[in-house]
C-alpha positions in Angstrom: -41.7 141.6 230.1 -39.8 139.3 230.0 -40.0 138.3 226.2 -38.7 142.2 225.7 -35.6 141.5 228.3 -34.5 138.7 226.4 -35.0 140.3 222.7 -33.1 142.7 223.5 -30.4 140.7 224.6 -30.1 139.0 221.3 -30.8 142.6 219.4 -27.1 143.8 221.2 -26.0 140.6 221.3 -26.2 140.5 217.0 -25.6 144.1 217.4 -21.7 143.3 218.7 -21.6 140.5 216.5 -22.6 143.2 213.2 -19.8 145.9 214.8 -17.1 142.9 215.0 -17.7 141.1 212.2 -17.8 144.8 210.0 -14.4 145.6 211.9 -12.6 143.0 210.4 -9.1 143.3 208.9 -9.3 142.8 205.0 -7.8 139.4 204.6 -10.2 138.3 207.0 -12.7 139.8 204.7 -11.9 138.4 201.5 -10.6 134.2 203.8 -15.3 134.5 205.2 -15.6 135.8 201.6 -13.7 132.9 199.3 -14.9 130.4 202.7 -18.4 131.6 201.3 -18.6 131.0 198.6 -16.8 127.5 198.5 -19.5 126.3 200.7 -22.0 127.7 198.4 -20.1 125.8 195.2 -19.8 122.5 197.5 -23.5 122.9 198.1 -25.1 124.0 195.0 -22.6 120.9 193.4 -24.1 118.2 196.0 -27.5 119.2 195.3 -27.5 118.9 191.6 -26.0 115.5 192.4 -29.0 114.6 195.0 -31.3 115.7 191.9 -29.9 113.4 189.3 -29.7 111.1 191.6 -33.6 111.3 192.9 -34.0 110.9 188.9 -31.6 108.1 187.9 -30.7 106.4 191.2 -28.2 104.4 188.9 -26.7 107.7 188.3 -24.1 107.1 191.1 -24.3 103.0 191.6 -25.6 103.9 195.0 -23.4 106.0 196.3 -25.1 108.1 198.0 -21.8 109.3 200.8 -20.6 111.2 198.1 -23.1 113.7 198.7 -22.8 113.3 202.1 -18.9 114.2 201.6 -19.8 117.2 200.0 -22.1 118.5 202.2 -19.6 117.6 205.6 -16.3 118.5 203.8 -17.4 121.9 202.4 -19.1 122.9 206.0 -15.4 121.5 207.3 -13.5 123.8 205.0 -15.6 126.9 206.0 -15.5 126.3 209.5 -11.6 126.0 208.6 -11.6 129.2 206.9 -13.6 131.1 209.6 -11.8 130.4 212.4 -8.4 130.8 210.8 -10.2 134.0 209.5 -10.7 135.2 213.2 -8.0 133.7 214.5 -5.8 135.7 211.7 -7.4 139.3 212.5 -7.1 138.3 216.0 -3.4 137.9 215.6 -3.2 141.2 213.2 -4.4 143.5 215.3 -1.3 142.4 218.4 1.6 142.3 216.4 
């Protein structure tokens, strides 16, 4: 029975998060959309570079850090825009 309680609490948490995200302002939703698109574009670029690197190791002259940086900085950009969208939504609701 304890498992059902955890599942119900998790579902309530997900429902609450969905309601809050669906109630965001238009500007915040646009920022979240931009963040998602840029994140996936950079992840695709890192994937393509890693595939090319697997087939031809001399392609990047051993600089695999470029792939790591693409993933890391795309995630950082997503996080910054995500929290920026939340802060923008909070500030627009207050003023």
